[in-house]
N, C-alpha and C positions, 0 to 999 in steps of 0.2 A: 416764745416763738423764736426761732433760729431766721435770720434774714436771708435774702436771695444769695446773697456772694456767698452765706457757709453753704446753701443749697448748691450752688454753682460746687465747689469747692470738693462737697461730697460726691457730686458724680463724675468730677476729675480724680479722683484719689479712686473710685469703683472699676477703672478702667487701665488702673498698673498692674500688669499682672504677676502672679506669683513668681518669687524667684526674683524680681526686678524693686526696685526700689526708685525715687524723683524727691527732687526735692520742694523744700516749699517753697522756694524763689524759682523754678519751672514752672512750679504750678500758677502761682502770681503771672506770673509773666504771659501762661497759659490765656491764662481769663481776661485779658489785658489791663491788667494792673500790677507793673511791675515793682512797685513801690510798696505793696502790701504781701509783700512775705511772711512777716508778724501776723497780720489777721488769718493766712491761712494756718497756721500755726496754733492760734485762736478757735477757729473753725477745729481744728481735727479736737483739740484739748477738751472739747464740747461736742462730740460725736455722740451722738444721740444712739447710734447702732454698732455698738465698736468692733464687733466679728462680721457684721456684712458689711463697713466701710473702712475695709484694711488702712487704717490708720499707720499703723505700723510700717507700712511701706513707705513712708515720708521721711526722710532726715534731711541733716544739712546739707550742705554743698559741697562739704570738704569730705561728706563720707561718713561724717559722727553723727551717733544718734542724738536722741532729746535726753539731758539727763530730768526731765518733767515730762515721759511720757506718762499719760493720764491713765493708763489700763496696767500698771504693776510694775511701774519703774523702766529705767535703763536695761537692766538684766532680762527683765519680762520680752521687752522690744526687740533684744538681737535673739532672744530662743525663739519666737514668731520667724525670726527671718532667716534663721539658720534653718528652721523646721523645712522652711519652704524653697531651701538649696542657695540662699543668699550667702556668697564670700567674703569673709574678711581678710583686711589686713592689715592684723595689730587692732587698733578700736575703732578701725574704719572701714566702710562698705568698699571690696574693690571697686573703680571706675566701670570693670564688664556687665555689672550688676544694676547700670543708671537704665532707665529707662526713659528715652523721649518721647517725648508727649509732640503727637503730628497735627 
């Protein structure tokens, strides 16, 4: 059974538009829990609806992808993001692709 924090994470992640990304820390701050970025990651690792809740749109604050992406690994995360039009500079997502939660 998922906890209420996880449900809040999933709700926020669903708002990230195609072609954009957000960081684990940004989501934690938005939820009023700035020290819980790891729990955001854990929630996404346990994502019960992989393609409905677009967890591939969540990256590290520096633009790097998660090496432990639960749904096919880092290469799959990058493929999904590139398919949506996310721009990469080397191994990092371009800063222009970051979405600011309001």
